[in-house]
C-alpha positions in Angstrom: -15.4 -16.1 12.1 -14.6 -12.5 10.7 -14.7 -9.6 12.9 -15.4 -5.9 12.3 -13.4 -3.1 14.1 -15.3 0.3 14.7 -13.6 3.9 13.2 -10.6 4.8 15.4 -9.6 8.0 15.8 -6.4 8.0 17.1 -4.9 10.9 18.7 -0.9 11.7 19.3 -0.3 13.7 22.4 2.8 15.7 22.6 4.6 18.5 23.9 3.0 21.1 21.9 -0.6 21.7 21.8 -3.4 20.3 19.2 -2.6 21.6 15.9 -5.7 23.8 14.2 -5.9 23.1 10.4 -4.9 26.8 10.0 -1.3 26.1 11.9 -0.3 22.8 10.3 2.4 22.6 7.5 2.0 19.8 5.9 4.6 18.0 3.0 4.0 18.4 -0.3 4.6 16.8 -3.1 8.2 18.7 -3.7 9.0 18.0 0.1 10.1 14.4 -1.2 12.6 15.5 -3.3 14.4 16.1 0.3 13.5 12.9 1.9 16.7 10.5 2.6 16.9 7.7 -0.6 19.2 4.9 1.5 20.2 2.1 -1.0 18.9 -1.2 -0.8 20.7 -4.1 1.1 19.7 -6.0 -2.4 18.0 -5.0 -5.8 16.4 -8.3 -7.1 14.9 -8.5 -10.6 11.7 -10.5 -10.4 11.1 -10.5 -14.4 12.8 -9.6 -17.5 11.4 -5.6 -17.6 14.0 -3.1 -16.0 11.4 -1.8 -13.7 10.8 -5.3 -12.5 12.5 -5.5 -9.6 12.1 -5.3 -5.7 14.5 -3.7 -3.0 15.0 -5.7 -0.2 16.1 -4.5 3.5 16.5 -7.1 5.9 16.9 -6.0 9.7 20.3 -6.7 12.0 20.0 -10.5 13.3 19.8 -13.7 12.5 15.6 -14.0 12.3 13.6 -15.3 10.7 12.3 -11.7 9.8 9.0 -10.5 9.4 8.4 -9.3 6.1 5.9 -5.9 4.6 6.0 -6.1 1.1 5.7 -2.2 0.2 4.1 -0.4 -2.5 5.1 3.4 -3.6 2.5 5.4 -5.0 2.6 8.4 -7.3 -1.0 8.4 -9.2 0.3 5.1 -10.9 2.4 7.3 -13.0 5.5 6.6 -14.3 6.7 9.7 -13.7 6.3 8.8 -9.5 9.0 6.0 -9.0 10.1 4.0 -5.9 13.0 6.7 -5.1 10.5 8.4 -2.5 9.5 5.6 -0.7 13.2 4.1 0.6 12.8 6.4 3.8 10.1 4.6 4.8 11.7 1.3 3.5 14.8 1.9 5.6 13.2 3.1 8.7 10.9 -0.1 9.0 13.8 -2.4 8.5 15.8 -0.8 11.4 12.9 -1.2 13.5 12.9 -5.0 12.7 10.5 -5.7 9.6 12.4 -6.5 6.6 10.9 -4.7 3.5 10.4 -6.1 0.1 10.0 -2.9 -1.8 8.5 -3.2 -5.5 8.9 -1.7 -8.2 6.3 -1.9 -11.5 5.2 -0.6 -14.6 3.1 2.1 -14.7 0.8 4.4 -16.9 3.5 6.0 -19.5 5.5 2.7 -19.2 5.3 0.3 -22.1 3.4 -2.4 -20.5 2.0 -0.4 -17.5 -1.9 -0.1 -17.0 -4.1 -3.0 -17.3 -2.8 -5.9 -17.1 0.7 -5.2 -16.9 0.4 -3.4 -13.5 -1.2 -5.6 -11.4 0.7 -8.6 -12.9 3.5 -6.7 -11.8 2.8 -6.6 -8.5 1.7 -10.1 -8.2 4.9 -11.6 -9.4 6.4 -9.1 -7.4 5.1 -10.3 -4.4 5.3 -14.1 -5.4 8.7 -13.6 -5.8 9.3 -13.3 -2.1 9.1 -17.1 -1.6 12.8 -17.3 -3.6 14.3 -15.3 -1.3 12.9 -16.4 1.5 15.6 -19.2 2.7 18.6 -17.1 1.4 17.4 -14.2 3.5 15.7 -15.7 6.9 12.5 -14.2 5.9 9.5 -15.6 7.7 7.1 -16.3 4.9 4.2 -16.7 8.2 4.6 -12.8 8.9 3.9 -10.9 5.5 1.9 -7.6 5.6 1.1 -5.6 2.6 1.9 -1.5 2.8 1.4 0.8 0.4 1.0 4.5 0.1 -1.7 6.4 -2.1 -2.1 4.3 -5.1 0.2 1.8 -3.6 -2.3 1.5 -0.9 -4.8 0.3 -3.5 -2.3 -2.2 -4.9 -1.7 -3.2 -1.4 -5.4 -4.1 -0.6 -6.0 -5.6 -4.6 -3.0 -7.9 -3.4 -4.6 -9.4 -0.6 -7.7 -9.3 -2.3 -6.5 -11.2 -5.3 -7.2 -15.3 -4.1 -10.7 -14.3 -5.2 -10.3 -13.6 -8.2 -11.3 -16.3 -11.5 -8.7 -18.4 -13.0 -10.6 -16.4 -16.5 -8.9 -13.3 -15.7 -6.0 -11.4 -17.0 -4.8 -10.9 -13.6 -5.6 -13.9 -12.2 -2.5 -15.7 -9.5 -0.9 -18.8 -9.9 0.3 -19.4 -6.5 -0.5 -16.2 -4.5 1.8 -15.8 -1.3 -0.3 -16.0 1.9 -0.7 -12.1 2.9 -1.4 -12.0 7.1 -2.2 -8.1 7.0 -3.3 -5.0 5.0 -1.8 -1.5 5.8 -3.0 0.9 3.7 -1.5 4.5 4.1 -3.7 7.2 3.0 -5.0 4.8 -0.1 -6.4 5.5 -3.2 -8.9 2.5 -3.6 -12.0 3.8 -5.2 -11.0 3.2 -8.9 -14.7 4.0 -9.8 -15.2 7.1 -7.9 -11.5 8.2 -8.6 -12.1 7.3 -12.1 -15.7 10.0 -11.6 -13.5 12.6 -10.5 -10.8 12.2 -13.1 -8.0 12.4 -10.8 -4.3 12.8 -12.1 -4.9 13.9 -15.4 -8.0 10.9 -16.1 -5.0 8.0 -14.8 -7.9 5.7 -13.8 -8.4 5.8 -18.1 -5.1 4.7 -18.4 -4.6 2.4 -16.1 -8.1 0.4 -16.4 -7.9 0.9 -20.1 -11.3 3.1 -20.0 -13.8 3.7 -18.1 -16.1 1.1 -15.8 -19.3 0.9 -18.1 -16.3 -0.3 -20.9 -14.3 -2.7 -18.6 -16.9 -3.6 -15.9 -14.6 -7.2 -15.4 -11.6 -4.9 -15.0 -13.4 -3.1 -12.5 -14.7 -6.0 -10.8 -11.3 -7.6 -10.5 -9.0 -4.8 -10.0 -11.0 -2.5 -8.0 -10.9 -2.9 -3.9 -14.3 -1.8 -4.3 -16.0 -4.6 -5.9 -13.4 -7.4 -4.5 -13.2 -8.2 -0.7 -10.1 -9.3 1.5 -11.5 -12.1 3.1 -10.5 -13.0 6.3 -7.6 -10.6 6.1 -7.3 -7.7 8.8 -7.1 -4.7 7.1 -5.9 -1.0 8.7 -6.7 2.0 7.2 -4.8 5.2 7.7 -5.8 8.4 6.4 -4.6 11.8 7.0 -7.0 14.7 8.9 -5.5 17.1 6.4 -5.8 15.3 3.3 -8.5 16.1 1.5 -8.2 15.2 -1.5 -7.2 11.5 -1.1 -9.4 10.5 2.3 -12.6 10.5 0.7 -11.3 7.8 -1.3 -10.2 5.7 1.8 -13.3 6.4 3.9 -15.6 4.9 1.1 -13.6 2.2 1.0 -13.3 1.4 4.7 -17.2 2.1 4.5 -18.2 -0.5 1.4 -15.3 -3.0 3.5 -17.0 -2.7 6.7 -20.2 -3.2 5.5 -19.9 -5.9 3.6 -18.1 -7.3 7.1 -14.5 -6.8 5.9 -11.9 -7.7 8.8 -11.2 -3.9 8.8 -10.2 -0.8 11.2 -9.9 2.7 10.4 -7.8 5.4 11.9 -7.0 8.5 11.6 -3.7 10.2 11.8 -4.3 13.6 13.2 -1.8 15.6 12.3 -1.1 14.3 8.6 -1.5 15.5 5.1 -1.0 12.9 2.6 2.9 12.7 2.5 3.4 12.5 6.5 2.4 8.9 6.5 5.3 8.2 4.4 7.8 10.0 6.6 9.9 8.8 9.5 10.9 11.5 10.7 6.7 13.0 11.8 4.2 13.0 14.3 3.0 10.0 12.1 5.3 8.0 12.3 5.1 6.0 15.7 0.9 5.3 14.2 2.4 3.8 11.2 4.9 1.6 13.0 2.6 0.2 15.4 -0.1 -0.5 13.1 2.3 -2.5 10.8 3.8 -4.4 13.8 0.6 -5.0 15.2 -0.6 -6.6 12.0 2.5 -8.7 11.9 2.1 -9.7 15.8 -1.4 -10.7 16.2 -3.3 -9.7 13.1 -4.7 -7.0 15.0 -3.5 -4.2 17.3 
């Protein structure tokens, strides 16, 4: 039986007083260029397009290693690539979690948007099967992780089992997913379309509005697509005024329909602290990832 988890407000107690909003210095998009950019252990193609590749990082030791399929964000736009999440992918690997970070075609790339973006994420995730033996990966302990737009895709990846064969994005042999960790996600595509975020990017992603393409939104928007039986953790930043409403809207819908879901508010985070291992939010993210890998829910 699926369990429903109530909202958890997770406070991080540090040696300094709790910060008020006017004193918090939040990371910005410009700060991402100063992030460490450690190379992957191995870059592996999962398709023929130059953007169809994944970066694999494997922890020290013999394994078998649990795996996080990590999906970067950036408004689903071509201008934001995988590089700004190399820092968190490497940190996860240092802490015992192998990371398979996916690059994919985005809005503005040839083949990006519907259905290419969704197909790339699916193909990339399923390619993990071909890597498991060589790199001693534990396919019984696989979670999806994603930030912002990547959080939408991480949720979608776990929900795609319910997509019918007639859909353009129906999976053939989806890899089993044991949990979802969505970091300040953007899963409410219909709402984001109405808000015209990132220069009408949802039109670019889906090809048009929900009224024009209801079937696309039916199978691409997690607001309409249940993650059946898979535990989910949604982490939102207390000061992320732009994207937290999308994450909260999804949480409320998922909880109402009985999904196994938990919400954590990171009290010292905006939108980008959740992907910075040097921030006070890092332990929240790492503990959530390990909790999902070890027992399905911390």
